[in-house]
C-alpha angles and dihedrals in degrees: 000000000000120000118231115250109172130138126189120177145136129228147139124270108254095204140355109297116253120228120203129185111210124214091252090059097257117138117219126193115197121193140161125217131193121217123188131204125203110249099189139269113323093008130106116253116251112241124200126191123213129193112219134187135189128185141211131001093348089057091054093047096045093048089072094055107036119090139170113280095021118137112232138172117222137189127189147105134283120252126185118215115202129193143150119245122181089345093306124114111238134184140181132188119222132183110237102209126225097170135023124186117198116214102186141284127318124324118356094218113082118237091234120035115233114259093238131016119206115229119202121207118213124221091269092055099253120132109250114211094178109108096210 
């Protein structure tokens, strides 16, 4: 029986992704994304940071389009790296990406809010915030 190891999440790129070309010719793209969870009224949101990596031709192609602050959706699997540093056992979990969905440039919230937002009512009388 195989265990399930799948991760699907969205988040913003914390910094510019780093592309590395290994000696064996493999291209590696390392990135870190931040994902926040609503903590409730009057409380600070909880933010988690995730290290992600993608390999090969997709890494090369994505490196041109990913930028700090961009909202992306990712899917992949967890991989634990283990090593010894100064006699202490260390480990880190990364998400090895299979899919990346780009959502646009920079932050999704405009710097200046529009003066008037148009609300559309559906046939049942509810306000529809979905723009499509």
